[in-house]
C-alpha positions as CSV (number, residue, x, y, z in Angstrom):
1,X,0.0,0.0,0.0
2,X,1.3,3.4,-1.0
3,X,2.2,5.6,2.0
4,X,-0.2,8.5,2.5
5,X,2.2,10.5,4.7
6,X,4.7,10.4,7.5
7,X,3.7,10.5,11.2
8,X,6.0,10.8,14.3
9,X,4.4,9.0,17.3
10,X,5.7,10.3,20.6
11,X,4.7,8.5,23.8
12,X,6.6,7.2,26.8
13,X,4.4,4.1,27.0
14,X,5.6,1.3,24.7
15,X,2.2,-0.3,24.4
16,X,0.6,3.0,23.3
17,X,3.4,3.6,20.7
18,X,2.8,0.1,19.3
19,X,-1.0,0.5,19.2
20,X,-0.7,3.8,17.3
21,X,1.9,2.4,14.9
22,X,-0.4,-0.6,14.1
23,X,-3.4,1.8,13.5
24,X,-1.5,4.2,11.3
25,X,0.6,1.7,9.4
26,X,-2.5,-0.4,8.6
27,X,-4.0,2.8,7.1
28,X,-1.1,3.4,4.8
29,X,0.9,5.9,6.9
30,X,4.7,5.7,7.5
31,X,5.1,5.9,11.3
32,X,8.3,6.6,13.2
33,X,8.5,6.3,17.1
34,X,10.0,8.4,19.9
35,X,9.6,7.7,23.6
36,X,10.6,11.1,25.0
37,X,10.3,14.7,24.0
38,X,14.1,14.9,23.5
39,X,14.0,12.0,21.0
40,X,11.1,13.7,19.2
41,X,13.0,17.0,18.8
42,X,16.1,15.2,17.5
43,X,13.9,13.2,15.1
44,X,12.1,16.3,13.8
45,X,15.3,18.2,13.4
46,X,16.7,15.6,11.0
47,X,13.4,15.0,9.2
48,X,10.2,17.0,9.1
49,X,7.0,14.9,9.4
50,X,3.6,15.6,8.0
51,X,2.0,15.0,11.5
52,X,3.3,14.6,15.0
53,X,1.1,12.6,17.3
54,X,2.3,13.2,20.9
55,X,1.3,12.5,24.5
56,X,1.0,15.5,26.8
57,X,2.3,13.8,29.9
58,X,5.8,12.4,29.5
59,X,9.0,12.3,31.6
60,X,11.7,14.9,30.8
61,X,10.6,18.1,29.1
62,X,7.0,17.0,28.6
63,X,4.6,17.2,25.7
64,X,3.8,20.9,25.7
65,X,7.4,22.0,26.0
66,X,8.3,19.5,23.2
67,X,5.5,21.1,21.1
68,X,7.0,24.5,21.6
69,X,10.4,23.3,20.4
70,X,9.0,21.6,17.3
71,X,7.1,24.7,16.4
72,X,10.4,26.6,16.6
73,X,12.0,24.2,14.2
74,X,9.0,24.3,11.8
75,X,6.4,27.0,12.4
76,X,4.0,25.1,10.0
77,X,4.4,21.8,11.9
78,X,1.1,19.9,12.4
79,X,1.0,18.5,16.0
80,X,-1.9,16.5,17.6
81,X,-1.7,16.1,21.4
82,X,-3.0,13.1,23.2
83,X,-3.9,13.2,26.9
84,X,-5.7,11.1,29.5
85,X,-6.5,14.2,31.5
86,X,-8.1,16.4,28.9
87,X,-9.4,19.6,30.3
88,X,-10.4,22.9,28.7
89,X,-7.2,24.5,30.1
90,X,-5.0,21.8,28.6
91,X,-6.7,22.1,25.2
92,X,-6.3,25.9,25.2
93,X,-2.7,25.7,26.3
94,X,-1.9,23.2,23.5
95,X,-3.7,25.3,20.9
96,X,-1.9,28.5,22.0
97,X,1.5,26.7,21.7
98,X,0.7,25.7,18.1
99,X,-1.1,22.3,18.3
100,X,-3.8,21.6,15.7
101,X,-5.9,19.7,18.2
102,X,-6.2,17.6,21.4
103,X,-7.3,13.9,21.5
104,X,-8.5,12.4,24.8
105,X,-7.7,8.9,26.0
106,X,-9.3,6.4,25.6
107,X,-9.8,7.1,21.9
108,X,-11.4,5.2,19.0
109,X,-9.2,4.1,16.1
110,X,-11.5,6.0,13.7
111,X,-10.9,9.2,15.7
112,X,-7.2,8.9,15.4
113,X,-7.4,8.2,11.7
114,X,-9.8,11.1,11.1
115,X,-7.6,13.6,13.0
116,X,-4.4,12.4,11.2
117,X,-6.1,12.7,7.8
118,X,-7.2,16.2,8.7
119,X,-3.6,17.0,9.7
120,X,-2.2,15.5,6.5
121,X,-4.6,17.7,4.5
122,X,-3.6,20.8,6.4
123,X,0.0,20.0,5.8
124,X,-0.4,19.5,2.1
125,X,-2.3,22.8,1.8
126,X,0.5,24.6,3.6
127,X,3.1,23.0,1.4
128,X,1.1,24.1,-1.7
129,X,0.9,27.6,-0.3
130,X,4.6,27.8,0.4
131,X,5.4,26.4,-3.0
132,X,3.1,28.9,-4.6
133,X,4.6,31.8,-2.6
134,X,8.1,30.7,-3.7
135,X,7.0,30.4,-7.3
136,X,5.4,33.8,-7.2
137,X,8.5,35.3,-5.6
138,X,10.5,33.9,-8.5
139,X,8.0,35.3,-11.0
140,X,8.0,38.7,-9.3
141,X,11.8,38.8,-9.5
142,X,11.8,37.5,-13.0
143,X,9.2,40.1,-14.0
144,X,11.4,42.8,-12.4
145,X,14.2,41.8,-14.8
146,X,11.8,41.5,-17.8
147,X,12.9,40.0,-21.0
148,X,11.4,37.9,-23.7
149,X,14.5,37.9,-26.0
150,X,16.5,34.8,-26.5
151,X,19.5,36.4,-24.8
152,X,17.5,37.1,-21.7
153,X,15.9,33.6,-21.8
154,X,19.4,32.2,-21.6
155,X,20.1,34.4,-18.6
156,X,16.9,33.1,-16.9
157,X,17.9,29.5,-17.6
158,X,21.3,30.1,-16.1
159,X,19.8,31.8,-13.0
160,X,17.6,28.7,-12.4
161,X,20.6,26.4,-12.8
162,X,23.0,28.3,-10.4
163,X,20.4,29.4,-7.8
164,X,20.4,26.1,-5.8
165,X,24.2,26.0,-5.5
166,X,26.5,27.7,-3.1
167,X,29.1,28.6,-5.7
168,X,30.1,32.2,-6.2
169,X,28.7,34.0,-9.3
170,X,30.3,36.8,-11.2
171,X,27.8,39.0,-13.1
172,X,29.3,41.1,-15.9
173,X,27.8,43.7,-18.1
174,X,27.5,47.4,-18.8
175,X,26.1,49.8,-16.3
176,X,22.4,49.9,-16.2
177,X,21.8,46.3,-17.5
178,X,20.3,45.1,-14.2
179,X,23.1,43.2,-12.5
180,X,21.6,43.8,-9.0
181,X,18.2,42.5,-10.1
182,X,19.8,39.3,-11.4
183,X,21.7,38.9,-8.2
184,X,18.4,39.3,-6.2
185,X,16.8,36.7,-8.6
186,X,19.5,34.2,-7.8
187,X,19.1,34.8,-4.1
188,X,15.3,34.6,-4.2
189,X,15.4,31.4,-6.2
190,X,17.9,29.7,-3.8
191,X,17.5,27.8,-0.5
192,X,18.7,31.0,1.1
193,X,15.6,33.0,0.0
194,X,14.3,33.4,3.5
195,X,17.6,34.8,4.7
196,X,19.2,38.2,4.3
197,X,20.3,39.6,0.9
198,X,22.9,42.4,1.5
199,X,23.8,44.6,-1.5
200,X,27.1,46.5,-1.3
201,X,28.3,49.0,-3.9
202,X,32.1,48.9,-3.4
203,X,32.6,52.1,-5.4
204,X,30.1,54.1,-3.3
205,X,31.8,53.5,0.1
206,X,35.1,55.4,0.7
207,X,38.0,53.0,0.4
208,X,39.2,53.7,3.9
209,X,35.8,52.7,5.4
210,X,35.0,49.7,3.2
211,X,37.0,47.2,5.2
212,X,35.1,48.2,8.4
213,X,31.8,48.1,6.6
214,X,32.4,44.6,5.2
215,X,34.1,43.0,8.2
216,X,33.2,45.1,11.2
217,X,35.4,46.3,14.0
218,X,35.7,46.3,17.8
219,X,35.4,49.3,20.1
220,X,38.5,51.3,20.0
221,X,40.0,49.5,17.0
222,X,40.8,52.8,15.4
223,X,40.1,56.5,15.9
224,X,36.3,57.0,15.7
225,X,35.5,53.4,16.5
226,X,33.4,54.3,19.6
227,X,31.3,51.1,19.6
228,X,31.4,47.5,18.2
229,X,30.2,47.4,14.6
230,X,28.9,44.3,13.0
231,X,30.3,43.9,9.4
232,X,28.1,43.3,6.4
233,X,29.4,39.7,6.0
234,X,28.1,38.9,9.5
235,X,24.8,40.6,8.7
236,X,24.5,38.4,5.6
237,X,25.3,35.2,7.5
238,X,23.1,32.4,6.2
239,X,22.1,34.5,3.2
240,X,23.8,36.2,0.3
241,X,26.0,39.3,-0.1
242,X,26.1,41.2,-3.5
243,X,29.4,43.0,-4.1
244,X,28.8,45.4,-6.9
245,X,31.7,47.1,-8.7
246,X,34.0,44.4,-7.3
247,X,36.8,45.7,-9.5
248,X,37.2,48.8,-7.2
249,X,38.4,46.8,-4.2
250,X,41.8,47.8,-2.8
251,X,44.5,45.0,-2.8
252,X,44.3,44.5,0.9
253,X,40.6,44.0,0.9
254,X,40.9,41.6,-2.1
255,X,43.2,39.5,0.2
256,X,40.6,39.5,3.0
257,X,37.8,38.6,0.6
258,X,39.8,35.7,-0.8
259,X,40.1,34.4,2.8
260,X,36.4,34.6,3.3
261,X,35.8,32.6,0.2
262,X,38.4,30.0,1.0
263,X,38.0,29.6,4.8
264,X,34.4,30.9,5.3
265,X,35.7,33.1,8.1
266,X,37.0,36.7,8.7
267,X,38.4,38.7,11.5
268,X,36.9,42.0,12.4
269,X,39.3,44.9,12.7
270,X,40.8,45.0,16.2
271,X,39.7,41.4,16.9
272,X,42.0,38.3,17.2
273,X,39.4,35.6,17.0
274,X,38.0,34.8,13.5
275,X,34.2,34.8,12.9
276,X,32.7,31.9,11.0
277,X,30.1,32.7,8.4
278,X,28.0,30.9,5.8
279,X,27.5,33.5,3.0
280,X,27.0,33.1,-0.7
281,X,29.0,35.8,-2.6
282,X,27.5,37.2,-5.8
283,X,29.8,39.8,-7.4
284,X,29.3,42.2,-10.3
285,X,31.4,44.5,-12.4
286,X,31.2,46.6,-15.6
287,X,35.0,46.5,-16.2
288,X,37.1,43.8,-17.7
289,X,38.5,41.9,-14.7
290,X,40.8,39.8,-16.9
291,X,42.4,43.0,-18.2
292,X,42.6,44.2,-14.5
293,X,44.4,40.9,-13.7
294,X,46.9,41.5,-16.6
295,X,47.4,45.1,-15.3
296,X,48.1,43.9,-11.8
297,X,45.2,45.8,-10.2
298,X,43.1,42.7,-9.4
299,X,44.3,39.4,-7.9
300,X,44.2,36.5,-10.3
301,X,43.4,33.9,-7.6
302,X,40.5,36.1,-6.4
303,X,39.2,36.4,-10.0
304,X,39.0,32.7,-10.5
305,X,37.4,32.2,-7.1
306,X,34.7,34.8,-7.9
307,X,34.1,33.6,-11.5
308,X,33.2,30.0,-10.7
309,X,29.9,30.8,-12.5
310,X,30.2,33.7,-14.9
311,X,27.0,35.3,-16.1
312,X,27.1,38.1,-18.7
313,X,24.2,40.5,-19.1
314,X,23.7,41.8,-22.7
315,X,23.3,45.5,-23.3
316,X,19.8,46.7,-24.2
317,X,20.8,47.6,-27.8
318,X,21.5,43.8,-28.3
319,X,18.0,42.8,-27.2
320,X,15.7,45.3,-28.8
321,X,12.7,43.0,-28.6
322,X,12.7,43.7,-24.8
323,X,12.4,47.4,-25.1
324,X,8.5,47.4,-25.5
325,X,7.7,45.2,-22.5
326,X,10.3,47.1,-20.4
327,X,8.8,50.5,-21.4
328,X,5.3,49.2,-20.6
329,X,6.4,48.0,-17.2
330,X,8.0,51.4,-16.5
331,X,4.8,53.2,-17.5
332,X,2.8,51.2,-15.1
333,X,5.4,51.8,-12.4
334,X,5.4,55.6,-12.8
335,X,1.7,55.8,-13.3
336,X,1.3,54.4,-9.8
337,X,4.0,56.6,-8.3
338,X,2.7,59.8,-9.8
339,X,-1.1,59.2,-9.9
340,X,-1.2,59.2,-13.7
341,X,-3.2,57.1,-16.1
342,X,-0.8,57.2,-19.1
343,X,-1.6,54.5,-21.7
344,X,1.1,51.8,-22.1
345,X,0.2,51.5,-25.8
346,X,2.6,53.4,-28.1
347,X,1.9,55.0,-31.5
348,X,4.0,53.3,-34.2
349,X,6.1,56.5,-34.4
350,X,6.9,56.6,-30.7
351,X,7.6,52.9,-30.6
352,X,10.0,53.1,-33.6
353,X,12.0,55.9,-31.9
354,X,12.2,53.9,-28.7
355,X,13.3,50.7,-30.4
356,X,15.9,52.4,-32.6
357,X,17.7,54.5,-29.9
358,X,21.2,53.4,-28.9
359,X,20.7,53.4,-25.0
360,X,24.3,54.0,-23.8
361,X,22.7,53.8,-20.2
362,X,20.9,50.6,-21.0
363,X,17.7,49.7,-19.1
364,X,18.3,52.4,-16.5
365,X,18.3,55.0,-19.2
366,X,15.1,53.6,-20.7
367,X,13.5,53.9,-17.3
368,X,14.7,57.5,-17.0
369,X,13.2,58.3,-20.5
370,X,9.8,56.7,-19.6
371,X,9.6,58.3,-16.2
372,X,10.2,61.7,-17.7
373,X,7.6,61.0,-20.5
374,X,5.0,59.9,-17.9
375,X,5.5,63.0,-15.8
376,X,5.3,65.5,-18.6
377,X,2.7,63.9,-20.8
378,X,-0.1,66.5,-21.2
379,X,-2.7,63.8,-21.9
380,X,-3.0,60.1,-21.2
381,X,-0.7,59.2,-24.1
382,X,3.0,59.4,-24.6
383,X,3.7,61.4,-27.8
384,X,6.9,62.1,-29.7
385,X,7.2,65.4,-27.9
386,X,7.4,63.6,-24.5
387,X,10.7,61.9,-25.5
388,X,14.1,63.4,-24.9
389,X,15.6,65.3,-27.8
390,X,18.2,62.7,-28.7
391,X,15.6,59.9,-28.7
392,X,13.1,61.7,-30.9
393,X,15.7,63.2,-33.3
394,X,17.9,60.5,-34.9
395,X,19.8,63.2,-36.8
396,X,20.8,64.8,-33.5
397,X,22.1,61.5,-32.2
398,X,24.1,61.0,-35.4
399,X,25.5,64.6,-35.0
400,X,26.5,63.8,-31.4
401,X,28.2,60.7,-32.7
402,X,30.1,62.3,-35.6
403,X,31.2,65.4,-33.6
404,X,32.7,63.3,-30.8
405,X,36.5,63.5,-30.9
406,X,38.1,60.3,-32.3
407,X,34.9,58.9,-33.5
408,X,33.2,59.4,-36.8
409,X,29.9,58.1,-38.2
410,X,31.8,57.9,-41.6
411,X,34.2,55.3,-40.4
412,X,36.0,53.5,-43.3
413,X,34.8,49.9,-43.0
414,X,36.7,48.7,-46.0
415,X,39.5,47.2,-43.7
416,X,37.1,46.3,-41.0
417,X,36.7,47.7,-37.4
418,X,36.1,46.4,-33.9
419,X,32.5,47.5,-33.2
420,X,33.0,47.4,-29.4
421,X,36.2,49.4,-29.5
422,X,34.5,52.1,-31.5
423,X,31.5,52.1,-29.1
424,X,33.9,52.5,-26.2
425,X,35.7,55.4,-27.9
426,X,32.4,57.1,-28.4
427,X,31.3,56.7,-24.8
428,X,34.7,57.9,-23.5
429,X,34.6,61.0,-25.8
430,X,31.0,62.0,-25.1
431,X,31.6,61.7,-21.4
432,X,34.7,63.8,-21.6
433,X,32.7,66.5,-23.5
434,X,30.0,66.5,-20.9
435,X,32.5,66.9,-18.1
436,X,34.2,69.7,-20.0
437,X,30.9,71.4,-20.5
438,X,30.0,71.2,-16.8
439,X,33.5,72.0,-15.5
440,X,33.9,68.5,-14.2
441,X,30.6,68.4,-12.3
442,X,29.6,64.8,-12.5
443,X,25.9,65.2,-11.5
444,X,25.4,67.9,-14.1
445,X,27.2,65.9,-16.7
446,X,25.0,62.9,-15.8
447,X,21.9,65.0,-16.4
448,X,23.2,66.2,-19.7
449,X,23.8,62.6,-20.8
450,X,20.5,61.3,-19.4
451,X,22.4,58.9,-17.2
452,X,22.1,58.0,-13.5
453,X,25.0,59.7,-11.6
454,X,26.2,56.3,-10.3
455,X,26.2,54.9,-13.9
456,X,28.3,57.9,-15.0
457,X,30.7,57.5,-12.1
458,X,31.1,53.8,-12.9
459,X,31.9,54.6,-16.6
460,X,34.4,57.3,-15.6
461,X,36.2,54.7,-13.4
462,X,35.9,51.9,-15.9
463,X,37.4,54.1,-18.7
464,X,39.9,55.7,-16.3
465,X,38.9,59.2,-17.5
466,X,41.0,62.0,-16.0
467,X,38.6,64.3,-14.0
468,X,41.1,67.2,-13.9
469,X,39.1,69.3,-16.4
């Protein structure tokens, strides 16, 4: 007979354990036995059962205390209490501690079977609810990334494959392609989903403070350390830490990170005893770490430790079929934020302009374009006039391209060119021009270029652009 479910029988009386095992096994249930609360806790720790059938009165910690410990292990545990001294107070106490019900001795076989069947049904519904919640979480994270192109489908498949593992993941791609969203999707699809996800932008934290932020410090470890500080690796214990712009790490912090990966431990500043941690590391960069290794600015051993699973995100210009669903998503988002009712249906002219723009700032730039359009749209429709000048005027974009120093739209292709080298030249030149025009003011330059300030800063660092304008 196929097993209907698993039941843990907990009773200090051998004859009662045997009777219950015969009843349940005969009905098709898989029954395990424990004679004390301590044994029950140990059994449930190693294997979660569909139903626990437990006596209230037992030597040792007793049934009600055992109930509390099992609920701590599994808040969805289904526990049925059995007692020879059933009172209203006993039943209420058991219910308050998390029991599904209370059965009084002597009992009928049918009563036991009916209560266990109800417990199994409750457990299955809870498992379905948890499974649905996890599936919905993955869909929400997947929807946040958004992509129906073959390139993004390949990304999704890789996320699904690597999520269950503990291996480090290195996400590469241009700024604005959604590296943090992918990191979150990996975490949310992993067994660590109910633990902490800690994002850290290594380029946004001053280099002299980053070590303390990551690993923590003791009181008095250095000037200004007025209290004990828990590091972000300790905060992420059991979960995942996302190290964005990993290429900006100083050499001494690279050494410490390598130790965390190898030994799964670190030592806070000012401390002598190492702290053990179980943290999955997901790193990201928009610079070529292989080139950084060649240049001696990034440790080769750390690079190979981080890139166990490399995952490259394509730029938006290489997946133009994703522009429409992304734009529609952003319209809905900014409609809600701004109390607007702008239609997510585009005229052929607007859609053509959106799909043919170059997007140097990738998805983040598209979001900026749509947010602006939603806010300034005079009606409930995005018109050509709502788009930024360089988006609605391809000729202007071409002029910006051809006027850029060292880059010409009239490139001689007869001997062949490296497309990506030419694109990099264009980006470097237009960033330099924007910085010159704003006297080196990065925020203003970012606004001129329609980029997020963080994106511009990352590109400046990635291209090693001299800021002494």
